[in-house]
Backbone as XML, in Angstrom:
<?xml version="1.0"?>
<chain id="A" units="angstrom">
  <residue number="1" name="MET">
    <atom name="N" x="23.167" y="10.047" z="15.464"/>
    <atom name="CA" x="21.727" y="10.292" z="15.406"/>
    <atom name="C" x="21.027" y="9.346" z="16.377"/>
  </residue>
  <residue number="2" name="SER">
    <atom name="N" x="20.061" y="9.909" z="17.083"/>
    <atom name="CA" x="19.309" y="9.067" z="18.004"/>
    <atom name="C" x="18.255" y="8.278" z="17.232"/>
  </residue>
  <residue number="3" name="LYS">
    <atom name="N" x="17.900" y="7.134" z="17.792"/>
    <atom name="CA" x="16.909" y="6.270" z="17.137"/>
    <atom name="C" x="15.538" y="6.540" z="17.744"/>
  </residue>
  <residue number="4" name="VAL">
    <atom name="N" x="14.988" y="7.726" z="17.432"/>
    <atom name="CA" x="13.693" y="8.149" z="17.966"/>
    <atom name="C" x="12.829" y="8.597" z="16.808"/>
  </residue>
  <residue number="5" name="CYS">
    <atom name="N" x="11.578" y="8.133" z="16.795"/>
    <atom name="CA" x="10.620" y="8.552" z="15.773"/>
    <atom name="C" x="10.209" y="9.991" z="16.049"/>
  </residue>
  <residue number="6" name="GLN">
    <atom name="N" x="10.203" y="10.836" z="15.015"/>
    <atom name="CA" x="9.871" y="12.242" z="15.188"/>
    <atom name="C" x="8.377" y="12.470" z="15.403"/>
  </residue>
  <residue number="7" name="VAL">
    <atom name="N" x="7.540" y="11.539" z="14.996"/>
    <atom name="CA" x="6.092" y="11.711" z="15.130"/>
    <atom name="C" x="5.578" y="11.047" z="16.410"/>
  </residue>
  <residue number="8" name="THR">
    <atom name="N" x="5.876" y="9.771" z="16.591"/>
    <atom name="CA" x="5.316" y="9.032" z="17.721"/>
    <atom name="C" x="6.208" y="9.043" z="18.951"/>
  </residue>
  <residue number="9" name="GLY">
    <atom name="N" x="7.492" y="9.353" z="18.784"/>
    <atom name="CA" x="8.410" y="9.357" z="19.919"/>
    <atom name="C" x="8.890" y="7.979" z="20.333"/>
  </residue>
  <residue number="10" name="ARG">
    <atom name="N" x="8.691" y="6.980" z="19.487"/>
    <atom name="CA" x="9.149" y="5.632" z="19.818"/>
    <atom name="C" x="10.665" y="5.599" z="19.843"/>
  </residue>
  <residue number="11" name="LYS">
    <atom name="N" x="11.216" y="4.869" z="20.816"/>
    <atom name="CA" x="12.663" y="4.772" z="20.963"/>
    <atom name="C" x="13.026" y="3.374" z="21.439"/>
  </residue>
  <residue number="12" name="PRO">
    <atom name="N" x="14.316" y="3.033" z="21.455"/>
    <atom name="CA" x="14.705" y="1.689" z="21.878"/>
    <atom name="C" x="14.282" y="1.419" z="23.322"/>
  </residue>
  <residue number="13" name="CYS">
    <atom name="N" x="13.900" y="0.162" z="23.598"/>
    <atom name="CA" x="13.556" y="-0.222" z="24.968"/>
    <atom name="C" x="14.410" y="-1.428" z="25.366"/>
  </residue>
  <residue number="14" name="LYS">
    <atom name="N" x="14.563" y="-1.587" z="26.683"/>
    <atom name="CA" x="15.407" y="-2.656" z="27.201"/>
    <atom name="C" x="14.583" y="-3.912" z="27.461"/>
  </residue>
  <residue number="15" name="GLY">
    <atom name="N" x="15.257" y="-5.038" z="27.452"/>
    <atom name="CA" x="14.589" y="-6.299" z="27.741"/>
    <atom name="C" x="15.616" y="-7.400" z="27.911"/>
  </residue>
  <residue number="16" name="ARG">
    <atom name="N" x="15.130" y="-8.618" z="27.902"/>
    <atom name="CA" x="16.006" y="-9.765" z="28.041"/>
    <atom name="C" x="15.625" y="-10.836" z="27.044"/>
  </residue>
  <residue number="17" name="THR">
    <atom name="N" x="16.606" y="-11.620" z="26.626"/>
    <atom name="CA" x="16.340" y="-12.837" z="25.875"/>
    <atom name="C" x="16.692" y="-13.996" z="26.785"/>
  </residue>
  <residue number="18" name="TYR">
    <atom name="N" x="15.907" y="-15.041" z="26.735"/>
    <atom name="CA" x="16.079" y="-16.175" z="27.628"/>
    <atom name="C" x="16.540" y="-17.397" z="26.842"/>
  </residue>
  <residue number="19" name="ALA">
    <atom name="N" x="17.525" y="-18.111" z="27.393"/>
    <atom name="CA" x="17.950" y="-19.394" z="26.844"/>
    <atom name="C" x="17.174" y="-20.469" z="27.602"/>
  </residue>
  <residue number="20" name="ILE">
    <atom name="N" x="16.427" y="-21.294" z="26.873"/>
    <atom name="CA" x="15.538" y="-22.281" z="27.492"/>
    <atom name="C" x="15.978" y="-23.688" z="27.105"/>
  </residue>
  <residue number="21" name="ARG">
    <atom name="N" x="15.962" y="-24.592" z="28.079"/>
    <atom name="CA" x="16.329" y="-25.983" z="27.844"/>
    <atom name="C" x="15.284" y="-26.897" z="28.425"/>
  </residue>
  <residue number="22" name="GLY">
    <atom name="N" x="15.165" y="-28.079" z="27.883"/>
    <atom name="CA" x="14.270" y="-29.079" z="28.433"/>
    <atom name="C" x="13.160" y="-29.439" z="27.466"/>
  </residue>
  <residue number="23" name="ILE">
    <atom name="N" x="12.316" y="-30.346" z="27.897"/>
    <atom name="CA" x="11.179" y="-30.799" z="27.096"/>
    <atom name="C" x="9.909" y="-30.400" z="27.842"/>
  </residue>
  <residue number="24" name="ALA">
    <atom name="N" x="8.962" y="-29.821" z="27.121"/>
    <atom name="CA" x="7.731" y="-29.323" z="27.734"/>
    <atom name="C" x="6.945" y="-30.457" z="28.382"/>
  </residue>
  <residue number="25" name="LYS">
    <atom name="N" x="6.196" y="-30.090" z="29.426"/>
    <atom name="CA" x="5.378" y="-31.098" z="30.120"/>
    <atom name="C" x="4.304" y="-31.673" z="29.207"/>
  </residue>
  <residue number="26" name="LYS">
    <atom name="N" x="3.812" y="-30.856" z="28.246"/>
    <atom name="CA" x="2.831" y="-31.347" z="27.264"/>
    <atom name="C" x="3.380" y="-32.516" z="26.462"/>
  </residue>
  <residue number="27" name="LYS">
    <atom name="N" x="4.705" y="-32.477" z="26.246"/>
    <atom name="CA" x="5.347" y="-33.526" z="25.456"/>
    <atom name="C" x="5.972" y="-34.596" z="26.347"/>
  </residue>
  <residue number="28" name="LYS">
    <atom name="N" x="5.419" y="-34.744" z="27.561"/>
    <atom name="CA" x="5.831" y="-35.780" z="28.518"/>
    <atom name="C" x="7.237" y="-35.571" z="29.070"/>
  </residue>
  <residue number="29" name="GLY">
    <atom name="N" x="7.697" y="-34.315" z="29.081"/>
    <atom name="CA" x="8.995" y="-34.011" z="29.668"/>
    <atom name="C" x="8.836" y="-33.543" z="31.104"/>
  </residue>
  <residue number="30" name="ILE">
    <atom name="N" x="9.925" y="-33.067" z="31.679"/>
    <atom name="CA" x="9.863" y="-32.597" z="33.067"/>
    <atom name="C" x="9.707" y="-31.081" z="33.147"/>
  </residue>
  <residue number="31" name="GLY">
    <atom name="N" x="9.602" y="-30.394" z="32.017"/>
    <atom name="CA" x="9.369" y="-28.947" z="32.005"/>
    <atom name="C" x="10.531" y="-28.191" z="31.422"/>
  </residue>
  <residue number="32" name="LEU">
    <atom name="N" x="10.264" y="-26.953" z="31.087"/>
    <atom name="CA" x="11.285" y="-26.088" z="30.503"/>
    <atom name="C" x="11.973" y="-25.294" z="31.601"/>
  </residue>
  <residue number="33" name="ASN">
    <atom name="N" x="13.268" y="-25.144" z="31.498"/>
    <atom name="CA" x="14.040" y="-24.372" z="32.471"/>
    <atom name="C" x="14.789" y="-23.259" z="31.762"/>
  </residue>
  <residue number="34" name="ILE">
    <atom name="N" x="14.846" y="-22.103" z="32.405"/>
    <atom name="CA" x="15.631" y="-20.983" z="31.889"/>
    <atom name="C" x="17.061" y="-21.191" z="32.371"/>
  </residue>
  <residue number="35" name="THR">
    <atom name="N" x="17.985" y="-21.299" z="31.417"/>
    <atom name="CA" x="19.377" y="-21.568" z="31.777"/>
    <atom name="C" x="20.257" y="-20.333" z="31.642"/>
  </residue>
  <residue number="36" name="GLY">
    <atom name="N" x="19.737" y="-19.275" z="31.094"/>
    <atom name="CA" x="20.534" y="-18.057" z="30.971"/>
    <atom name="C" x="19.680" y="-16.890" z="30.548"/>
  </residue>
  <residue number="37" name="LYS">
    <atom name="N" x="20.071" y="-15.690" z="31.010"/>
    <atom name="CA" x="19.379" y="-14.471" z="30.627"/>
    <atom name="C" x="20.409" y="-13.502" z="30.063"/>
  </residue>
  <residue number="38" name="THR">
    <atom name="N" x="20.109" y="-12.899" z="28.916"/>
    <atom name="CA" x="21.000" y="-11.950" z="28.285"/>
    <atom name="C" x="20.252" y="-10.643" z="28.071"/>
  </residue>
  <residue number="39" name="LYS">
    <atom name="N" x="20.873" y="-9.547" z="28.467"/>
    <atom name="CA" x="20.246" y="-8.246" z="28.252"/>
    <atom name="C" x="20.291" y="-7.912" z="26.765"/>
  </residue>
  <residue number="40" name="CYS">
    <atom name="N" x="19.248" y="-7.246" z="26.275"/>
    <atom name="CA" x="19.242" y="-6.833" z="24.877"/>
    <atom name="C" x="18.437" y="-5.548" z="24.732"/>
  </residue>
  <residue number="41" name="ARG">
    <atom name="N" x="18.549" y="-4.934" z="23.589"/>
    <atom name="CA" x="17.828" y="-3.708" z="23.266"/>
    <atom name="C" x="16.934" y="-3.977" z="22.081"/>
  </residue>
  <residue number="42" name="PHE">
    <atom name="N" x="15.662" y="-3.616" z="22.202"/>
    <atom name="CA" x="14.722" y="-3.780" z="21.102"/>
    <atom name="C" x="14.615" y="-2.443" z="20.372"/>
  </residue>
  <residue number="43" name="GLN">
    <atom name="N" x="14.989" y="-2.449" z="19.086"/>
    <atom name="CA" x="15.032" y="-1.214" z="18.299"/>
    <atom name="C" x="13.695" y="-0.951" z="17.606"/>
  </residue>
  <residue number="44" name="PRO">
    <atom name="N" x="13.284" y="0.315" z="17.488"/>
    <atom name="CA" x="12.067" y="0.620" z="16.736"/>
    <atom name="C" x="12.321" y="0.473" z="15.235"/>
  </residue>
  <residue number="45" name="ASN">
    <atom name="N" x="11.264" y="0.253" z="14.492"/>
    <atom name="CA" x="11.362" y="0.070" z="13.043"/>
    <atom name="C" x="11.352" y="1.461" z="12.391"/>
  </residue>
  <residue number="46" name="LEU">
    <atom name="N" x="12.541" y="2.070" z="12.243"/>
    <atom name="CA" x="12.645" y="3.440" z="11.733"/>
    <atom name="C" x="13.105" y="3.474" z="10.287"/>
  </residue>
  <residue number="47" name="GLN">
    <atom name="N" x="12.527" y="4.410" z="9.529"/>
    <atom name="CA" x="12.968" y="4.705" z="8.179"/>
    <atom name="C" x="13.062" y="6.214" z="8.020"/>
  </residue>
  <residue number="48" name="THR">
    <atom name="N" x="14.044" y="6.665" z="7.257"/>
    <atom name="CA" x="14.125" y="8.082" z="6.916"/>
    <atom name="C" x="13.353" y="8.273" z="5.621"/>
  </residue>
  <residue number="49" name="LYS">
    <atom name="N" x="12.321" y="9.112" z="5.672"/>
    <atom name="CA" x="11.444" y="9.324" z="4.515"/>
    <atom name="C" x="11.495" y="10.778" z="4.092"/>
  </residue>
  <residue number="50" name="ARG">
    <atom name="N" x="11.450" y="10.984" z="2.799"/>
    <atom name="CA" x="11.397" y="12.316" z="2.212"/>
    <atom name="C" x="9.988" y="12.479" z="1.652"/>
  </residue>
  <residue number="51" name="LEU">
    <atom name="N" x="9.199" y="13.350" z="2.279"/>
    <atom name="CA" x="7.785" y="13.500" z="1.931"/>
    <atom name="C" x="7.530" y="14.881" z="1.349"/>
  </residue>
  <residue number="52" name="TRP">
    <atom name="N" x="6.624" y="14.946" z="0.374"/>
    <atom name="CA" x="6.261" y="16.218" z="-0.240"/>
    <atom name="C" x="5.245" y="16.927" z="0.648"/>
  </residue>
  <residue number="53" name="PHE">
    <atom name="N" x="5.604" y="18.136" z="1.109"/>
    <atom name="CA" x="4.730" y="18.944" z="1.960"/>
    <atom name="C" x="4.103" y="20.013" z="1.075"/>
  </residue>
  <residue number="54" name="ALA">
    <atom name="N" x="2.879" y="19.753" z="0.624"/>
    <atom name="CA" x="2.232" y="20.584" z="-0.395"/>
    <atom name="C" x="1.943" y="22.004" z="0.089"/>
  </residue>
  <residue number="55" name="GLU">
    <atom name="N" x="1.658" y="22.178" z="1.376"/>
    <atom name="CA" x="1.314" y="23.514" z="1.878"/>
    <atom name="C" x="2.457" y="24.502" z="1.714"/>
  </residue>
  <residue number="56" name="GLU">
    <atom name="N" x="3.698" y="24.033" z="1.890"/>
    <atom name="CA" x="4.856" y="24.914" z="1.741"/>
    <atom name="C" x="5.581" y="24.698" z="0.419"/>
  </residue>
  <residue number="57" name="GLY">
    <atom name="N" x="5.132" y="23.723" z="-0.374"/>
    <atom name="CA" x="5.729" y="23.470" z="-1.684"/>
    <atom name="C" x="7.164" y="22.991" z="-1.618"/>
  </residue>
  <residue number="58" name="ARG">
    <atom name="N" x="7.462" y="22.102" z="-0.685"/>
    <atom name="CA" x="8.832" y="21.604" z="-0.523"/>
    <atom name="C" x="8.804" y="20.185" z="0.037"/>
  </residue>
  <residue number="59" name="PHE">
    <atom name="N" x="9.954" y="19.511" z="-0.047"/>
    <atom name="CA" x="10.110" y="18.201" z="0.555"/>
    <atom name="C" x="10.573" y="18.376" z="2.001"/>
  </residue>
  <residue number="60" name="ILE">
    <atom name="N" x="10.135" y="17.479" z="2.874"/>
    <atom name="CA" x="10.652" y="17.438" z="4.235"/>
    <atom name="C" x="11.140" y="16.018" z="4.509"/>
  </residue>
  <residue number="61" name="SER">
    <atom name="N" x="12.255" y="15.902" z="5.220"/>
    <atom name="CA" x="12.811" y="14.605" z="5.586"/>
    <atom name="C" x="12.488" y="14.340" z="7.045"/>
  </residue>
  <residue number="62" name="LEU">
    <atom name="N" x="11.897" y="13.192" z="7.308"/>
    <atom name="CA" x="11.530" y="12.809" z="8.666"/>
    <atom name="C" x="12.030" y="11.407" z="8.953"/>
  </residue>
  <residue number="63" name="LYS">
    <atom name="N" x="12.417" y="11.174" z="10.200"/>
    <atom name="CA" x="12.779" y="9.825" z="10.644"/>
    <atom name="C" x="11.530" y="9.257" z="11.311"/>
  </residue>
  <residue number="64" name="LEU">
    <atom name="N" x="10.910" y="8.262" z="10.650"/>
    <atom name="CA" x="9.595" y="7.774" z="11.057"/>
    <atom name="C" x="9.607" y="6.282" z="11.357"/>
  </residue>
  <residue number="65" name="SER">
    <atom name="N" x="8.762" y="5.893" z="12.302"/>
    <atom name="CA" x="8.520" y="4.476" z="12.535"/>
    <atom name="C" x="7.438" y="4.010" z="11.561"/>
  </residue>
  <residue number="66" name="ALA">
    <atom name="N" x="7.283" y="2.707" z="11.442"/>
    <atom name="CA" x="6.256" y="2.164" z="10.549"/>
    <atom name="C" x="4.868" y="2.599" z="11.022"/>
  </residue>
  <residue number="67" name="ALA">
    <atom name="N" x="4.661" y="2.676" z="12.332"/>
    <atom name="CA" x="3.375" y="3.114" z="12.874"/>
    <atom name="C" x="3.106" y="4.575" z="12.514"/>
  </residue>
  <residue number="68" name="ALA">
    <atom name="N" x="4.146" y="5.413" z="12.489"/>
    <atom name="CA" x="3.978" y="6.818" z="12.138"/>
    <atom name="C" x="3.591" y="6.966" z="10.661"/>
  </residue>
  <residue number="69" name="LEU">
    <atom name="N" x="4.142" y="6.106" z="9.804"/>
    <atom name="CA" x="3.762" y="6.143" z="8.389"/>
    <atom name="C" x="2.282" y="5.840" z="8.215"/>
  </residue>
  <residue number="70" name="ARG">
    <atom name="N" x="1.766" y="4.875" z="8.995"/>
    <atom name="CA" x="0.337" y="4.573" z="8.936"/>
    <atom name="C" x="-0.491" y="5.733" z="9.470"/>
  </residue>
  <residue number="71" name="THR">
    <atom name="N" x="0.013" y="6.420" z="10.494"/>
    <atom name="CA" x="-0.681" y="7.586" z="11.046"/>
    <atom name="C" x="-0.764" y="8.696" z="10.009"/>
  </residue>
  <residue number="72" name="ILE">
    <atom name="N" x="0.319" y="8.926" z="9.279"/>
    <atom name="CA" x="0.335" y="9.963" z="8.241"/>
    <atom name="C" x="-0.619" y="9.598" z="7.120"/>
  </residue>
  <residue number="73" name="ASP">
    <atom name="N" x="-0.682" y="8.319" z="6.748"/>
    <atom name="CA" x="-1.632" y="7.892" z="5.722"/>
    <atom name="C" x="-3.066" y="8.145" z="6.163"/>
  </residue>
  <residue number="74" name="LYS">
    <atom name="N" x="-3.337" y="7.926" z="7.440"/>
    <atom name="CA" x="-4.700" y="8.050" z="7.950"/>
    <atom name="C" x="-5.121" y="9.511" z="8.141"/>
  </residue>
  <residue number="75" name="ARG">
    <atom name="N" x="-4.257" y="10.312" z="8.801"/>
    <atom name="CA" x="-4.643" y="11.666" z="9.167"/>
    <atom name="C" x="-4.152" y="12.739" z="8.209"/>
  </residue>
  <residue number="76" name="GLY">
    <atom name="N" x="-3.175" y="12.423" z="7.384"/>
    <atom name="CA" x="-2.636" y="13.378" z="6.437"/>
    <atom name="C" x="-1.379" y="14.045" z="6.974"/>
  </residue>
  <residue number="77" name="LEU">
    <atom name="N" x="-0.463" y="14.333" z="6.066"/>
    <atom name="CA" x="0.821" y="14.919" z="6.449"/>
    <atom name="C" x="0.650" y="16.313" z="7.039"/>
  </residue>
  <residue number="78" name="ALA">
    <atom name="N" x="-0.249" y="17.108" z="6.483"/>
    <atom name="CA" x="-0.429" y="18.492" z="6.948"/>
    <atom name="C" x="-0.859" y="18.530" z="8.414"/>
  </residue>
  <residue number="79" name="ASN">
    <atom name="N" x="-1.799" y="17.674" z="8.805"/>
    <atom name="CA" x="-2.260" y="17.644" z="10.196"/>
    <atom name="C" x="-1.151" y="17.216" z="11.142"/>
  </residue>
  <residue number="80" name="VAL">
    <atom name="N" x="-0.393" y="16.205" z="10.752"/>
    <atom name="CA" x="0.683" y="15.694" z="11.601"/>
    <atom name="C" x="1.761" y="16.756" z="11.778"/>
  </residue>
  <residue number="81" name="VAL">
    <atom name="N" x="2.141" y="17.430" z="10.693"/>
    <atom name="CA" x="3.181" y="18.465" z="10.768"/>
    <atom name="C" x="2.695" y="19.632" z="11.609"/>
  </residue>
  <residue number="82" name="ARG">
    <atom name="N" x="1.433" y="20.007" z="11.478"/>
    <atom name="CA" x="0.873" y="21.111" z="12.266"/>
    <atom name="C" x="0.947" y="20.796" z="13.762"/>
  </residue>
  <residue number="83" name="GLU">
    <atom name="N" x="0.616" y="19.561" z="14.139"/>
    <atom name="CA" x="0.691" y="19.161" z="15.545"/>
    <atom name="C" x="2.137" y="19.149" z="16.050"/>
  </residue>
  <residue number="84" name="MET">
    <atom name="N" x="3.068" y="18.693" z="15.198"/>
    <atom name="CA" x="4.474" y="18.682" z="15.594"/>
    <atom name="C" x="4.987" y="20.108" z="15.818"/>
  </residue>
  <residue number="85" name="GLN">
    <atom name="N" x="4.587" y="21.030" z="14.944"/>
    <atom name="CA" x="5.020" y="22.421" z="15.096"/>
    <atom name="C" x="4.398" y="23.060" z="16.350"/>
  </residue>
  <residue number="86" name="ALA">
    <atom name="N" x="3.180" y="22.665" z="16.699"/>
    <atom name="CA" x="2.535" y="23.180" z="17.905"/>
    <atom name="C" x="3.273" y="22.712" z="19.161"/>
  </residue>
  <residue number="87" name="GLN">
    <atom name="N" x="3.891" y="21.531" z="19.091"/>
    <atom name="CA" x="4.646" y="21.005" z="20.222"/>
    <atom name="C" x="6.047" y="21.594" z="20.292"/>
  </residue>
  <residue number="88" name="GLY">
    <atom name="N" x="6.434" y="22.391" z="19.286"/>
    <atom name="CA" x="7.726" y="23.054" z="19.298"/>
    <atom name="C" x="8.811" y="22.392" z="18.479"/>
  </residue>
  <residue number="89" name="HIS">
    <atom name="N" x="8.466" y="21.374" z="17.670"/>
    <atom name="CA" x="9.454" y="20.723" z="16.798"/>
    <atom name="C" x="9.720" y="21.605" z="15.590"/>
  </residue>
  <residue number="90" name="ARG">
    <atom name="N" x="11.003" y="21.655" z="15.176"/>
    <atom name="CA" x="11.386" y="22.404" z="13.993"/>
    <atom name="C" x="11.477" y="21.428" z="12.824"/>
  </residue>
  <residue number="91" name="ILE">
    <atom name="N" x="10.784" y="21.711" z="11.728"/>
    <atom name="CA" x="10.766" y="20.802" z="10.584"/>
    <atom name="C" x="11.321" y="21.518" z="9.364"/>
  </residue>
</chain>
């Protein structure tokens, strides 16, 4: 299964983590130096939720990010599902 939110389309993004050494100039040191860079992947905060879809009288399972859950709370499940179906998603 891909790690993509069905509502917002959020997916993993690439980045780097930095290993830093030294004492900051604020603390009377000579400064911080980056001593290594490691590639990493930042994952979206996804949950699989089973929501009651009152218009069709059934439960639907969606893979949602935390931001999508807030969107559904704000705009309502019916509006979000209607927009997804207009874009061609099968629910």
